[in-house]
Backbone of each chain as nested JSON, in Angstrom:
{
  "chains": [
    {"id": "A", "residues": [
      {"number": 1, "name": "MET", "atoms": {"N": [15.836, -4.596, 10.211], "CA": [15.5, -3.422, 10.761], "C": [13.752, -3.825, 10.956]}},
      {"number": 2, "name": "PRO", "atoms": {"N": [12.997, -3.974, 12.262], "CA": [11.609, -3.609, 11.968], "C": [11.058, -2.86, 10.972]}},
      {"number": 3, "name": "ARG", "atoms": {"N": [10.272, -3.297, 10.723], "CA": [9.332, -2.402, 9.524], "C": [7.439, -2.239, 10.05]}},
      {"number": 4, "name": "VAL", "atoms": {"N": [7.272, -0.802, 9.941], "CA": [5.773, -0.679, 10.141], "C": [5.212, -0.147, 8.881]}},
      {"number": 5, "name": "VAL", "atoms": {"N": [4.254, -0.909, 8.289], "CA": [3.379, -0.367, 7.073], "C": [2.062, 0.297, 7.188]}},
      {"number": 6, "name": "VAL", "atoms": {"N": [1.832, 1.114, 6.85], "CA": [0.377, 1.835, 6.85], "C": [-0.006, 2.09, 5.803]}},
      {"number": 7, "name": "ASP", "atoms": {"N": [-0.943, 1.836, 5.799], "CA": [-1.875, 1.573, 4.593], "C": [-2.516, 2.757, 4.095]}},
      {"number": 8, "name": "VAL", "atoms": {"N": [-3.029, 3.701, 3.666], "CA": [-3.979, 5.028, 3.136], "C": [-5.044, 4.804, 2.479]}},
      {"number": 9, "name": "MET", "atoms": {"N": [-5.999, 4.084, 2.519], "CA": [-7.038, 3.983, 1.242], "C": [-8.222, 5.157, 1.327]}},
      {"number": 10, "name": "PRO", "atoms": {"N": [-8.406, 5.482, -0.081], "CA": [-9.864, 6.759, 0.041], "C": [-10.778, 6.169, 0.748]}},
      {"number": 11, "name": "LYS", "atoms": {"N": [-11.853, 6.677, 1.852], "CA": [-12.997, 5.754, 2.366], "C": [-13.815, 4.982, 1.151]}},
      {"number": 12, "name": "PRO", "atoms": {"N": [-14.388, 3.776, 1.069], "CA": [-15.334, 3.674, 0.177], "C": [-16.651, 4.912, 0.172]}},
      {"number": 13, "name": "GLU", "atoms": {"N": [-17.227, 5.713, 0.488], "CA": [-18.254, 6.895, -0.266], "C": [-17.525, 8.092, -0.599]}},
      {"number": 14, "name": "ILE", "atoms": {"N": [-15.594, 7.961, -0.738], "CA": [-15.617, 8.526, -1.133], "C": [-14.858, 8.589, -2.47]}},
      {"number": 15, "name": "LEU", "atoms": {"N": [-15.383, 9.658, -3.818], "CA": [-14.853, 9.348, -5.284], "C": [-13.404, 9.362, -5.026]}},
      {"number": 16, "name": "ASP", "atoms": {"N": [-12.91, 8.158, -5.895], "CA": [-11.384, 8.432, -6.183], "C": [-10.863, 8.165, -7.466]}},
      {"number": 17, "name": "PRO", "atoms": {"N": [-10.943, 9.566, -8.3], "CA": [-10.335, 9.553, -9.441], "C": [-9.314, 8.839, -9.439]}},
      {"number": 18, "name": "GLN", "atoms": {"N": [-8.226, 9.229, -9.164], "CA": [-6.95, 8.135, -9.617], "C": [-7.561, 6.619, -9.862]}},
      {"number": 19, "name": "GLY", "atoms": {"N": [-8.407, 6.659, -9.353], "CA": [-8.628, 5.064, -9.375], "C": [-9.646, 4.707, -10.843]}},
      {"number": 20, "name": "LYS", "atoms": {"N": [-10.003, 5.624, -10.585], "CA": [-11.186, 5.373, -11.833], "C": [-10.847, 5.491, -13.009]}},
      {"number": 21, "name": "ALA", "atoms": {"N": [-9.509, 6.384, -12.678], "CA": [-8.483, 6.578, -14.162], "C": [-8.404, 5.43, -14.763]}},
      {"number": 22, "name": "VAL", "atoms": {"N": [-7.513, 4.601, -13.561], "CA": [-7.092, 3.051, -13.997], "C": [-7.771, 2.508, -14.422]}},
      {"number": 23, "name": "LEU", "atoms": {"N": [-9.171, 2.352, -13.959], "CA": [-10.341, 1.341, -14.107], "C": [-10.397, 1.547, -15.561]}},
      {"number": 24, "name": "GLY", "atoms": {"N": [-10.671, 2.757, -16.123], "CA": [-10.778, 3.131, -17.31], "C": [-10.041, 2.715, -18.243]}},
      {"number": 25, "name": "ALA", "atoms": {"N": [-8.471, 3.164, -17.639], "CA": [-7.927, 3.059, -18.903], "C": [-7.181, 1.105, -18.899]}},
      {"number": 26, "name": "LEU", "atoms": {"N": [-8.234, 0.356, -18.447], "CA": [-7.545, -1.28, -18.519], "C": [-7.975, -1.73, -19.777]}},
      {"number": 27, "name": "PRO", "atoms": {"N": [-9.697, -1.405, -20.195], "CA": [-10.103, -1.844, -21.536], "C": [-9.511, -1.68, -22.501]}},
      {"number": 28, "name": "ARG", "atoms": {"N": [-8.524, -0.65, -22.166], "CA": [-7.903, 0.224, -23.519], "C": [-6.726, -0.126, -23.879]}},
      {"number": 29, "name": "LEU", "atoms": {"N": [-6.541, -0.904, -23.101], "CA": [-4.843, -1.643, -22.569], "C": [-5.597, -3.114, -23.272]}},
      {"number": 30, "name": "GLY", "atoms": {"N": [-6.23, -3.837, -22.864], "CA": [-6.475, -4.968, -23.606], "C": [-7.141, -5.826, -22.032]}},
      {"number": 31, "name": "PHE", "atoms": {"N": [-7.212, -5.112, -21.561], "CA": [-7.037, -5.968, -19.585], "C": [-9.117, -6.082, -19.245]}},
      {"number": 32, "name": "GLN", "atoms": {"N": [-9.598, -6.874, -19.317], "CA": [-10.797, -7.323, -18.481], "C": [-11.274, -8.057, -17.405]}},
      {"number": 33, "name": "GLY", "atoms": {"N": [-12.126, -7.734, -16.868], "CA": [-12.843, -8.214, -16.021], "C": [-12.537, -8.35, -14.563]}},
      {"number": 34, "name": "VAL", "atoms": {"N": [-11.859, -6.636, -14.424], "CA": [-11.672, -5.806, -13.336], "C": [-12.599, -4.946, -13.035]}},
      {"number": 35, "name": "THR", "atoms": {"N": [-13.328, -4.889, -12.275], "CA": [-14.892, -4.143, -11.625], "C": [-14.819, -3.112, -11.426]}},
      {"number": 36, "name": "ASP", "atoms": {"N": [-13.503, -2.807, -10.218], "CA": [-13.506, -1.344, -9.662], "C": [-11.896, -0.898, -9.39]}},
      {"number": 37, "name": "VAL", "atoms": {"N": [-11.387, -0.146, -9.148], "CA": [-10.07, -0.378, -8.9], "C": [-10.275, 1.012, -7.693]}},
      {"number": 38, "name": "ARG", "atoms": {"N": [-9.353, 0.954, -6.758], "CA": [-9.36, 2.244, -5.775], "C": [-7.4, 2.233, -5.689]}},
      {"number": 39, "name": "GLN", "atoms": {"N": [-7.218, 3.177, -5.888], "CA": [-5.863, 3.811, -5.268], "C": [-5.239, 4.367, -4.108]}},
      {"number": 40, "name": "GLY", "atoms": {"N": [-4.676, 4.461, -3.588], "CA": [-4.338, 4.785, -2.012], "C": [-2.869, 5.171, -2.166]}},
      {"number": 41, "name": "LYS", "atoms": {"N": [-1.845, 5.111, -0.565], "CA": [-0.746, 5.397, -0.382], "C": [-0.445, 4.404, 0.517]}},
      {"number": 42, "name": "ARG", "atoms": {"N": [0.85, 3.973, 0.39], "CA": [1.439, 2.751, 1.257], "C": [2.683, 3.046, 1.45]}},
      {"number": 43, "name": "PHE", "atoms": {"N": [3.197, 3.553, 3.005], "CA": [4.344, 4.339, 3.855], "C": [5.083, 3.128, 4.343]}},
      {"number": 44, "name": "GLU", "atoms": {"N": [5.958, 2.696, 4.155], "CA": [6.963, 1.957, 4.916], "C": [8.024, 2.543, 6.246]}},
      {"number": 45, "name": "LEU", "atoms": {"N": [7.696, 2.344, 6.743], "CA": [8.454, 3.013, 8.219], "C": [9.32, 1.758, 8.729]}},
      {"number": 46, "name": "GLU", "atoms": {"N": [10.808, 2.389, 8.629], "CA": [11.748, 1.672, 9.266], "C": [11.614, 2.502, 11.094]}},
      {"number": 47, "name": "ILE", "atoms": {"N": [12.217, 1.267, 11.621], "CA": [11.57, 1.294, 13.854], "C": [13.153, 1.724, 13.87]}},
      {"number": 48, "name": "ALA", "atoms": {"N": [13.714, 2.528, 14.992], "CA": [15.195, 2.117, 15.413], "C": [14.529, 1.293, 16.618]}},
      {"number": 49, "name": "GLY", "atoms": {"N": [15.048, 0.316, 17.249], "CA": [14.42, -0.705, 18.571], "C": [13.216, -1.12, 17.955]}},
      {"number": 50, "name": "GLU", "atoms": {"N": [12.713, -2.083, 19.455], "CA": [12.147, -2.846, 19.208], "C": [10.432, -2.314, 19.104]}},
      {"number": 51, "name": "ILE", "atoms": {"N": [9.774, -3.163, 18.091], "CA": [8.259, -2.393, 18.448], "C": [7.489, -3.035, 18.993]}},
      {"number": 52, "name": "THR", "atoms": {"N": [7.24, -2.007, 20.057], "CA": [6.271, -2.212, 21.544], "C": [4.927, -1.581, 21.235]}},
      {"number": 53, "name": "GLU", "atoms": {"N": [4.201, -1.873, 21.517], "CA": [2.72, -1.595, 21.724], "C": [2.446, 0.135, 22.274]}},
      {"number": 54, "name": "ALA", "atoms": {"N": [3.33, 0.793, 22.229], "CA": [3.633, 2.13, 22.615], "C": [4.363, 2.509, 21.244]}},
      {"number": 55, "name": "VAL", "atoms": {"N": [4.757, 1.767, 20.493], "CA": [5.476, 2.639, 19.212], "C": [4.226, 2.011, 18.507]}},
      {"number": 56, "name": "LEU", "atoms": {"N": [3.766, 1.437, 18.712], "CA": [2.063, 1.226, 17.74], "C": [1.11, 2.175, 17.602]}},
      {"number": 57, "name": "ALA", "atoms": {"N": [1.313, 2.704, 18.92], "CA": [0.212, 3.642, 19.239], "C": [0.616, 4.937, 18.963]}},
      {"number": 58, "name": "GLU", "atoms": {"N": [1.841, 5.1, 18.941], "CA": [2.356, 6.199, 18.15], "C": [2.486, 6.618, 16.689]}},
      {"number": 59, "name": "VAL", "atoms": {"N": [2.67, 5.078, 15.957], "CA": [2.259, 5.685, 14.592], "C": [1.171, 5.466, 14.289]}},
      {"number": 60, "name": "GLU", "atoms": {"N": [-0.285, 4.784, 14.985], "CA": [-1.158, 5.126, 14.701], "C": [-1.366, 6.535, 14.717]}},
      {"number": 61, "name": "GLN", "atoms": {"N": [-0.614, 7.216, 15.424], "CA": [-0.792, 9.016, 15.785], "C": [-0.439, 9.684, 14.533]}},
      {"number": 62, "name": "MET", "atoms": {"N": [0.989, 9.275, 14.054], "CA": [1.433, 9.765, 13.16], "C": [0.313, 9.711, 11.947]}},
      {"number": 63, "name": "ALA", "atoms": {"N": [0.153, 8.196, 12.152], "CA": [-1.199, 7.98, 10.638], "C": [-1.697, 9.263, 10.69]}},
      {"number": 64, "name": "GLU", "atoms": {"N": [-2.691, 9.366, 12.242], "CA": [-3.753, 10.172, 12.13], "C": [-3.548, 11.083, 11.489]}},
      {"number": 65, "name": "THR", "atoms": {"N": [-2.658, 11.974, 11.839], "CA": [-2.263, 13.461, 11.903], "C": [-1.481, 13.773, 10.921]}},
      {"number": 66, "name": "LEU", "atoms": {"N": [-0.605, 12.948, 10.066], "CA": [0.617, 13.231, 9.035], "C": [0.583, 12.253, 7.637]}},
      {"number": 67, "name": "LEU", "atoms": {"N": [-0.308, 11.013, 8.325], "CA": [-0.157, 10.555, 6.877], "C": [-1.349, 10.461, 6.094]}},
      {"number": 68, "name": "SER", "atoms": {"N": [-2.447, 10.26, 7.197], "CA": [-3.994, 10.471, 6.247], "C": [-4.611, 11.729, 6.825]}},
      {"number": 69, "name": "ASN", "atoms": {"N": [-5.663, 11.875, 5.844], "CA": [-6.665, 12.713, 6.092], "C": [-7.534, 11.956, 6.511]}},
      {"number": 70, "name": "PRO", "atoms": {"N": [-8.119, 12.013, 8.137], "CA": [-8.932, 11.559, 8.776], "C": [-10.284, 11.546, 8.115]}},
      {"number": 71, "name": "VAL", "atoms": {"N": [-10.73, 12.958, 7.409], "CA": [-12.121, 12.962, 7.021], "C": [-12.44, 12.111, 5.289]}},
      {"number": 72, "name": "ILE", "atoms": {"N": [-11.543, 12.005, 4.837], "CA": [-11.467, 10.797, 3.542], "C": [-11.121, 9.803, 3.28]}},
      {"number": 73, "name": "GLU", "atoms": {"N": [-10.477, 9.12, 4.462], "CA": [-9.136, 8.421, 4.334], "C": [-8.965, 7.429, 5.238]}},
      {"number": 74, "name": "ASN", "atoms": {"N": [-8.954, 6.343, 5.169], "CA": [-9.122, 5.251, 6.507], "C": [-7.476, 4.675, 6.501]}},
      {"number": 75, "name": "PHE", "atoms": {"N": [-6.663, 4.12, 7.535], "CA": [-5.684, 3.492, 7.723], "C": [-5.317, 2.791, 8.345]}},
      {"number": 76, "name": "THR", "atoms": {"N": [-4.645, 1.609, 8.02], "CA": [-4.281, 1.041, 8.886], "C": [-2.797, 0.507, 9.126]}},
      {"number": 77, "name": "VAL", "atoms": {"N": [-2.246, 0.388, 9.882], "CA": [-1.091, -0.066, 10.705], "C": [-0.86, -1.304, 10.807]}},
      {"number": 78, "name": "ARG", "atoms": {"N": [0.057, -2.248, 10.614], "CA": [0.746, -3.293, 10.617], "C": [2.313, -3.82, 10.747]}},
      {"number": 79, "name": "VAL", "atoms": {"N": [2.688, -4.354, 11.66], "CA": [4.531, -4.432, 11.703], "C": [4.628, -5.566, 10.364]}},
      {"number": 80, "name": "GLU", "atoms": {"N": [5.024, -5.333, 9.354], "CA": [5.295, -6.172, 8.349], "C": [6.359, -7.535, 8.3]}},
      {"number": 81, "name": "GLN", "atoms": {"N": [7.834, -7.211, 9.323], "CA": [8.615, -8.121, 9.357], "C": [8.667, -8.308, 11.161]}},
      {"number": 82, "name": "PRO", "atoms": {"N": [7.55, -9.299, 11.585], "CA": [8.258, -9.07, 13.242], "C": [9.385, -9.693, 13.437]}},
      {"number": 83, "name": "VAL", "atoms": {"N": [10.036, -8.636, 14.461], "CA": [11.183, -9.61, 15.183], "C": [10.936, -11.155, 15.915]}},
      {"number": 84, "name": "ALA", "atoms": {"N": [12.342, -11.253, 15.77], "CA": [11.884, -12.74, 16.812], "C": [11.957, -12.453, 18.516]}},
      {"number": 85, "name": "GLY", "atoms": {"N": [11.432, -12.527, 19.506], "CA": [10.863, -12.34, 20.149], "C": [10.254, -11.118, 20.789]}},
      {"number": 86, "name": "ALA", "atoms": {"N": [9.628, -10.551, 19.575], "CA": [9.049, -9.482, 19.845], "C": [7.329, -10.043, 19.629]}},
      {"number": 87, "name": "ASP", "atoms": {"N": [6.706, -8.981, 20.487], "CA": [4.957, -9.155, 20.645], "C": [4.142, -10.207, 19.547]}},
      {"number": 88, "name": "ARG", "atoms": {"N": [4.502, -8.687, 18.233], "CA": [3.463, -9.115, 16.772], "C": [4.464, -8.562, 15.815]}}
    ]},
    {"id": "B", "residues": [
      {"number": 1, "name": "MET", "atoms": {"N": [-16.384, -10.196, -2.952], "CA": [-15.755, -10.447, -3.977], "C": [-14.022, -10.535, -3.884]}},
      {"number": 2, "name": "PRO", "atoms": {"N": [-13.72, -11.159, -4.787], "CA": [-12.318, -11.674, -4.118], "C": [-11.509, -10.002, -4.914]}},
      {"number": 3, "name": "ARG", "atoms": {"N": [-10.267, -10.377, -3.977], "CA": [-9.699, -8.591, -3.894], "C": [-8.071, -8.575, -4.296]}},
      {"number": 4, "name": "VAL", "atoms": {"N": [-7.66, -7.845, -5.095], "CA": [-6.391, -8.48, -5.468], "C": [-5.365, -7.196, -5.613]}},
      {"number": 5, "name": "VAL", "atoms": {"N": [-4.334, -6.89, -4.354], "CA": [-3.685, -5.996, -4.161], "C": [-2.314, -5.691, -5.042]}},
      {"number": 6, "name": "VAL", "atoms": {"N": [-2.012, -4.457, -5.548], "CA": [-1.101, -4.255, -5.864], "C": [-0.566, -3.237, -5.231]}},
      {"number": 7, "name": "ASP", "atoms": {"N": [0.726, -3.682, -4.505], "CA": [2.039, -2.52, -4.191], "C": [2.957, -1.868, -4.618]}},
      {"number": 8, "name": "VAL", "atoms": {"N": [3.131, -0.66, -5.303], "CA": [4.235, -0.416, -5.755], "C": [5.256, 0.717, -4.609]}},
      {"number": 9, "name": "MET", "atoms": {"N": [6.146, 0.234, -5.005], "CA": [7.464, 1.137, -4.188], "C": [8.414, 1.826, -4.897]}},
      {"number": 10, "name": "PRO", "atoms": {"N": [9.176, 2.807, -4.453], "CA": [10.395, 3.29, -5.044], "C": [11.293, 2.425, -4.948]}},
      {"number": 11, "name": "LYS", "atoms": {"N": [12.343, 2.194, -5.898], "CA": [13.707, 0.954, -5.747], "C": [14.146, 1.676, -4.419]}},
      {"number": 12, "name": "PRO", "atoms": {"N": [14.975, 0.698, -3.703], "CA": [15.605, 0.748, -2.777], "C": [16.36, 2.113, -3.61]}},
      {"number": 13, "name": "GLU", "atoms": {"N": [17.124, 1.66, -4.505], "CA": [18.205, 2.624, -5.326], "C": [17.808, 4.209, -4.772]}},
      {"number": 14, "name": "ILE", "atoms": {"N": [16.718, 4.644, -5.372], "CA": [16.049, 5.462, -6.272], "C": [15.725, 6.485, -4.594]}},
      {"number": 15, "name": "LEU", "atoms": {"N": [15.698, 7.871, -4.869], "CA": [15.556, 8.841, -4.587], "C": [14.265, 8.863, -3.941]}},
      {"number": 16, "name": "ASP", "atoms": {"N": [13.61, 8.915, -2.916], "CA": [12.401, 9.075, -2.664], "C": [11.389, 10.22, -2.008]}},
      {"number": 17, "name": "PRO", "atoms": {"N": [11.59, 11.304, -2.565], "CA": [11.329, 12.754, -1.842], "C": [10.25, 13.039, -1.071]}},
      {"number": 18, "name": "GLN", "atoms": {"N": [8.761, 12.116, -1.178], "CA": [7.709, 12.285, -0.563], "C": [7.908, 11.682, 0.778]}},
      {"number": 19, "name": "GLY", "atoms": {"N": [8.931, 10.475, 0.136], "CA": [9.131, 10.072, 1.931], "C": [9.962, 10.153, 2.664]}},
      {"number": 20, "name": "LYS", "atoms": {"N": [11.085, 11.542, 2.217], "CA": [12.015, 12.289, 2.903], "C": [11.09, 13.716, 3.417]}},
      {"number": 21, "name": "ALA", "atoms": {"N": [10.504, 14.015, 2.909], "CA": [9.315, 14.96, 3.439], "C": [8.449, 14.444, 4.562]}},
      {"number": 22, "name": "VAL", "atoms": {"N": [8.089, 13.186, 4.867], "CA": [7.326, 12.585, 5.951], "C": [8.357, 12.829, 6.886]}},
      {"number": 23, "name": "LEU", "atoms": {"N": [9.528, 12.188, 6.698], "CA": [10.617, 11.882, 7.786], "C": [11.287, 12.408, 8.114]}},
      {"number": 24, "name": "GLY", "atoms": {"N": [11.218, 14.093, 7.293], "CA": [11.482, 15.26, 8.366], "C": [10.347, 16.16, 8.983]}},
      {"number": 25, "name": "ALA", "atoms": {"N": [9.276, 15.659, 8.525], "CA": [8.553, 16.292, 9.221], "C": [7.853, 15.949, 10.526]}},
      {"number": 26, "name": "LEU", "atoms": {"N": [8.264, 14.498, 11.083], "CA": [8.222, 13.555, 11.61], "C": [8.033, 14.01, 13.499]}},
      {"number": 27, "name": "PRO", "atoms": {"N": [10.107, 14.193, 13.822], "CA": [10.284, 15.231, 14.535], "C": [9.68, 16.52, 14.665]}},
      {"number": 28, "name": "ARG", "atoms": {"N": [9.761, 17.173, 14.159], "CA": [8.934, 18.705, 14.311], "C": [7.261, 18.267, 14.609]}},
      {"number": 29, "name": "LEU", "atoms": {"N": [6.96, 17.535, 14.689], "CA": [5.631, 16.888, 15.104], "C": [5.964, 16.213, 16.326]}},
      {"number": 30, "name": "GLY", "atoms": {"N": [7.04, 15.997, 16.835], "CA": [7.175, 15.607, 18.133], "C": [7.654, 13.617, 18.246]}},
      {"number": 31, "name": "PHE", "atoms": {"N": [6.98, 13.41, 16.728], "CA": [7.285, 11.867, 17.12], "C": [9.199, 11.254, 16.222]}},
      {"number": 32, "name": "GLN", "atoms": {"N": [9.037, 10.661, 17.56], "CA": [11.023, 10.218, 17.511], "C": [10.941, 8.524, 17.647]}},
      {"number": 33, "name": "GLY", "atoms": {"N": [11.841, 7.95, 16.735], "CA": [12.296, 6.689, 16.846], "C": [12.376, 6.316, 15.324]}},
      {"number": 34, "name": "VAL", "atoms": {"N": [11.623, 7.242, 14.307], "CA": [11.816, 6.141, 12.939], "C": [12.419, 7.007, 12.325]}},
      {"number": 35, "name": "THR", "atoms": {"N": [13.515, 5.842, 11.294], "CA": [14.686, 6.142, 10.629], "C": [14.289, 6.408, 9.364]}},
      {"number": 36, "name": "ASP", "atoms": {"N": [13.435, 5.992, 8.732], "CA": [13.674, 5.341, 7.214], "C": [11.868, 5.532, 7.0]}},
      {"number": 37, "name": "VAL", "atoms": {"N": [11.438, 6.503, 5.759], "CA": [10.375, 6.595, 5.547], "C": [10.681, 6.611, 4.013]}},
      {"number": 38, "name": "ARG", "atoms": {"N": [9.845, 5.155, 3.488], "CA": [9.377, 5.241, 1.94], "C": [7.809, 5.511, 2.033]}},
      {"number": 39, "name": "GLN", "atoms": {"N": [7.895, 6.092, 1.184], "CA": [6.288, 6.45, -0.049], "C": [6.199, 5.473, -1.355]}},
      {"number": 40, "name": "GLY", "atoms": {"N": [5.175, 5.12, -1.368], "CA": [4.555, 4.144, -2.311], "C": [3.231, 4.069, -2.855]}},
      {"number": 41, "name": "LYS", "atoms": {"N": [2.382, 3.502, -3.674], "CA": [1.139, 3.201, -3.888], "C": [0.793, 2.033, -3.237]}},
      {"number": 42, "name": "ARG", "atoms": {"N": [-0.296, 1.918, -3.476], "CA": [-1.553, 1.045, -2.866], "C": [-2.781, 0.644, -3.538]}},
      {"number": 43, "name": "PHE", "atoms": {"N": [-2.672, -0.06, -4.832], "CA": [-4.162, -0.179, -5.651], "C": [-5.192, -1.354, -5.056]}},
      {"number": 44, "name": "GLU", "atoms": {"N": [-6.124, -1.141, -4.734], "CA": [-6.755, -2.607, -5.109], "C": [-8.086, -2.516, -6.06]}},
      {"number": 45, "name": "LEU", "atoms": {"N": [-7.733, -3.764, -6.335], "CA": [-8.466, -4.095, -7.92], "C": [-9.595, -5.167, -7.202]}},
      {"number": 46, "name": "GLU", "atoms": {"N": [-10.897, -4.875, -7.634], "CA": [-12.014, -5.991, -7.241], "C": [-11.832, -6.608, -8.62]}},
      {"number": 47, "name": "ILE", "atoms": {"N": [-11.954, -8.187, -8.168], "CA": [-12.071, -8.853, -10.09], "C": [-13.37, -9.657, -10.41]}},
      {"number": 48, "name": "ALA", "atoms": {"N": [-14.201, -9.574, -11.39], "CA": [-15.219, -10.619, -11.403], "C": [-14.77, -12.024, -11.868]}},
      {"number": 49, "name": "GLY", "atoms": {"N": [-15.447, -12.599, -10.685], "CA": [-15.403, -13.851, -11.054], "C": [-14.204, -14.519, -9.875]}},
      {"number": 50, "name": "GLU", "atoms": {"N": [-13.297, -15.716, -10.108], "CA": [-12.637, -16.29, -9.569], "C": [-11.239, -15.878, -9.726]}},
      {"number": 51, "name": "ILE", "atoms": {"N": [-10.336, -15.824, -8.569], "CA": [-9.369, -15.571, -8.882], "C": [-8.509, -16.385, -9.396]}},
      {"number": 52, "name": "THR", "atoms": {"N": [-7.774, -16.936, -10.505], "CA": [-6.971, -17.952, -10.991], "C": [-5.332, -17.388, -11.267]}},
      {"number": 53, "name": "GLU", "atoms": {"N": [-4.304, -18.139, -11.087], "CA": [-3.693, -18.442, -11.63], "C": [-3.223, -17.079, -12.594]}},
      {"number": 54, "name": "ALA", "atoms": {"N": [-4.381, -17.782, -13.795], "CA": [-4.47, -16.974, -15.231], "C": [-5.059, -15.061, -14.778]}},
      {"number": 55, "name": "VAL", "atoms": {"N": [-5.683, -15.073, -13.6], "CA": [-6.036, -13.521, -13.83], "C": [-4.698, -13.154, -13.167]}},
      {"number": 56, "name": "LEU", "atoms": {"N": [-4.077, -13.813, -11.751], "CA": [-3.022, -12.495, -11.287], "C": [-2.201, -12.34, -12.455]}},
      {"number": 57, "name": "ALA", "atoms": {"N": [-1.559, -13.672, -13.151], "CA": [-0.597, -13.424, -14.437], "C": [-0.624, -12.289, -15.304]}},
      {"number": 58, "name": "GLU", "atoms": {"N": [-2.157, -12.105, -15.31], "CA": [-2.516, -10.711, -16.131], "C": [-2.916, -9.815, -15.245]}},
      {"number": 59, "name": "VAL", "atoms": {"N": [-2.723, -9.722, -13.665], "CA": [-2.765, -8.382, -12.751], "C": [-1.444, -8.523, -12.454]}},
      {"number": 60, "name": "GLU", "atoms": {"N": [-0.247, -9.132, -13.28], "CA": [1.139, -8.481, -13.104], "C": [1.02, -8.055, -14.414]}},
      {"number": 61, "name": "GLN", "atoms": {"N": [0.671, -8.242, -15.242], "CA": [1.19, -7.433, -16.762], "C": [0.355, -5.843, -16.764]}},
      {"number": 62, "name": "MET", "atoms": {"N": [-1.169, -5.712, -15.728], "CA": [-1.28, -4.61, -15.187], "C": [-0.675, -3.633, -14.768]}},
      {"number": 63, "name": "ALA", "atoms": {"N": [0.329, -4.649, -13.779], "CA": [1.194, -3.941, -12.808], "C": [2.043, -3.478, -13.004]}},
      {"number": 64, "name": "GLU", "atoms": {"N": [2.733, -4.112, -14.607], "CA": [4.452, -3.425, -15.17], "C": [3.705, -2.312, -16.074]}},
      {"number": 65, "name": "THR", "atoms": {"N": [2.288, -2.562, -16.794], "CA": [2.504, -1.152, -17.689], "C": [2.196, -0.293, -17.17]}},
      {"number": 66, "name": "LEU", "atoms": {"N": [0.608, -0.765, -16.266], "CA": [0.16, 0.618, -16.433], "C": [-0.094, 1.196, -14.658]}},
      {"number": 67, "name": "LEU", "atoms": {"N": [0.064, 0.382, -13.78], "CA": [0.407, 0.974, -12.028], "C": [1.856, 0.91, -11.586]}},
      {"number": 68, "name": "SER", "atoms": {"N": [2.695, 0.764, -12.337], "CA": [4.344, 1.202, -12.183], "C": [4.893, 1.158, -13.105]}},
      {"number": 69, "name": "ASN", "atoms": {"N": [6.42, 2.556, -12.514], "CA": [7.142, 2.394, -13.953], "C": [8.399, 1.384, -13.33]}},
      {"number": 70, "name": "PRO", "atoms": {"N": [8.697, 0.303, -14.23], "CA": [9.393, -0.497, -14.056], "C": [11.203, -0.039, -13.833]}},
      {"number": 71, "name": "VAL", "atoms": {"N": [10.933, 1.145, -14.525], "CA": [12.555, 1.504, -14.583], "C": [12.461, 1.827, -12.313]}},
      {"number": 72, "name": "ILE", "atoms": {"N": [11.906, 2.679, -12.023], "CA": [12.086, 2.958, -10.915], "C": [11.04, 2.93, -9.472]}},
      {"number": 73, "name": "GLU", "atoms": {"N": [10.164, 1.895, -9.897], "CA": [9.393, 1.308, -8.862], "C": [9.706, -0.743, -8.821]}},
      {"number": 74, "name": "ASN", "atoms": {"N": [9.333, -1.037, -7.599], "CA": [9.224, -2.54, -7.646], "C": [7.668, -2.687, -7.336]}},
      {"number": 75, "name": "PHE", "atoms": {"N": [6.663, -3.837, -7.485], "CA": [5.513, -4.07, -7.586], "C": [5.267, -5.795, -6.981]}},
      {"number": 76, "name": "THR", "atoms": {"N": [4.659, -5.226, -5.885], "CA": [4.376, -6.684, -5.491], "C": [2.865, -6.935, -5.509]}},
      {"number": 77, "name": "VAL", "atoms": {"N": [2.429, -8.209, -6.337], "CA": [0.841, -8.578, -6.12], "C": [0.392, -9.596, -5.263]}},
      {"number": 78, "name": "ARG", "atoms": {"N": [-0.698, -9.489, -4.701], "CA": [-1.243, -10.837, -3.683], "C": [-3.0, -10.651, -3.431]}},
      {"number": 79, "name": "VAL", "atoms": {"N": [-3.394, -11.78, -3.501], "CA": [-4.52, -11.869, -3.305], "C": [-5.159, -11.156, -1.321]}},
      {"number": 80, "name": "GLU", "atoms": {"N": [-6.152, -10.555, -1.144], "CA": [-6.229, -10.063, 0.078], "C": [-7.136, -11.007, 1.134]}},
      {"number": 81, "name": "GLN", "atoms": {"N": [-8.526, -11.686, -0.233], "CA": [-9.242, -11.933, 0.622], "C": [-9.839, -12.934, 0.061]}},
      {"number": 82, "name": "PRO", "atoms": {"N": [-8.246, -14.421, 0.284], "CA": [-8.844, -15.36, -0.816], "C": [-10.152, -16.352, -0.679]}},
      {"number": 83, "name": "VAL", "atoms": {"N": [-10.846, -16.451, -1.303], "CA": [-12.144, -17.075, -1.541], "C": [-12.141, -18.544, -1.386]}},
      {"number": 84, "name": "ALA", "atoms": {"N": [-13.187, -19.098, -0.708], "CA": [-13.043, -20.46, -0.323], "C": [-13.355, -21.27, -1.314]}},
      {"number": 85, "name": "GLY", "atoms": {"N": [-11.758, -22.148, -1.654], "CA": [-12.261, -23.304, -2.617], "C": [-10.704, -22.547, -3.372]}},
      {"number": 86, "name": "ALA", "atoms": {"N": [-10.839, -21.357, -3.514], "CA": [-9.306, -20.491, -4.62], "C": [-7.71, -21.653, -4.044]}},
      {"number": 87, "name": "ASP", "atoms": {"N": [-7.37, -21.658, -5.308], "CA": [-5.939, -22.023, -4.31], "C": [-5.306, -21.301, -4.019]}},
      {"number": 88, "name": "ARG", "atoms": {"N": [-5.678, -19.837, -3.332], "CA": [-4.754, -18.863, -3.204], "C": [-5.707, -17.468, -3.003]}}
    ]}
  ]
}
């Protein structure tokens, strides 16, 4: 079944306390070499039927209204497993 | 700067209440055609220096010990912006 992935990340200028907490924990666990961590959300949507441009436009709408807060977050929409015969 | 992305998703057999809440909200917002939603986490790690096999192995360790709960979650590690000259 075709799957659309929506990644939602805090905008670069927005403080990301979850990411900072991870970044602070890494050295205490013995991990070096990571200079920054940002934490966001990943949504996997199973779509009934073929993934068309219209479906992707609708997913963009979902991402903007429900899955993300456009004031503080950016999102990307992409098809993860293109179906044979589909455009993308 | 090279970036490693860690995606953490609930295992298929684990109930995902956040995803179910999104799935339930979509029809109320007028969106049709989505049959399932899973919600997980996305981490973007900025790495100092080149991304080698050793660095990726260390990120796998981080993902297993800090970023995910291996009992209920699966994770994937990948390099998002391969550096020129790097293996991957």
